[in-house]
C-alpha positions in Angstrom: 0.0 0.0 0.0 1.5 3.4 -1.0 1.6 6.0 1.7 2.7 9.6 1.7 4.8 10.5 4.7 4.6 14.0 6.1 6.9 16.0 8.3 5.7 15.5 11.9 6.1 17.9 14.7 8.9 16.5 17.0 8.9 19.5 19.4 6.2 21.7 20.8 7.3 24.8 19.0 8.5 23.2 15.8 7.1 24.8 12.7 9.7 23.6 10.1 12.8 21.5 9.7 15.7 21.1 7.3 16.2 17.8 5.6 19.8 16.9 6.5 20.2 13.4 5.0 18.3 10.7 3.2 19.3 7.2 4.3 17.1 5.5 1.7 16.7 6.2 -2.0 13.8 5.3 -4.3 13.7 1.6 -4.9 15.5 0.7 -1.7 13.8 -1.5 0.9 13.8 -0.7 4.6 12.7 -2.4 7.9 10.5 -1.0 10.6 12.5 1.3 12.8 15.3 1.9 10.4 16.0 5.6 9.8 14.6 7.0 6.5 15.9 10.5 6.8 17.4 13.0 9.3 16.0 16.5 10.1 17.4 19.5 11.8 15.4 22.0 13.8 16.4 25.0 15.8 17.0 22.8 18.8 17.9 19.2 17.7 18.8 16.8 14.8 16.7 13.8 14.7 16.4 10.7 12.6 13.0 9.8 11.4 12.3 6.1 11.5 10.3 3.9 9.1 6.8 3.1 10.5 7.0 -0.5 9.1 8.8 -2.6 6.6 8.6 -1.2 3.0 10.3 0.3 0.0 11.1 4.0 -0.7 9.1 5.1 -3.8 9.6 8.8 -4.2 11.3 11.7 -2.4 9.7 15.2 -2.5 12.1 17.1 -0.2 15.8 17.1 -1.1 18.7 17.4 1.3 19.0 21.0 2.4 15.3 21.8 1.8 13.3 23.5 4.5 10.0 21.7 5.0 7.0 23.0 7.0 5.3 20.6 9.5 2.6 18.7 7.7 4.1 18.9 4.2 4.9 15.8 2.2 8.4 14.5 2.3 8.2 11.1 0.5 6.1 8.2 -0.7 6.7 4.7 0.6 5.1 1.3 -0.2 4.3 -0.5 3.0 
């Protein structure tokens, strides 16, 4: 099942984050809990983990992009 992942709020005052690094590229499989990408906020860097086993399908936000909370970052097949 294809699912669009959106940037979630990881801190109370977080409104946006910078995509620092993608750990998976389109076509690559991943396991639940593996990091998909890393974000940087004003206060912290954090890896965002896969919600379940799947495959990366498409990436919308490139490394260095600033993304607002709730915006799409990628599509995965779970």
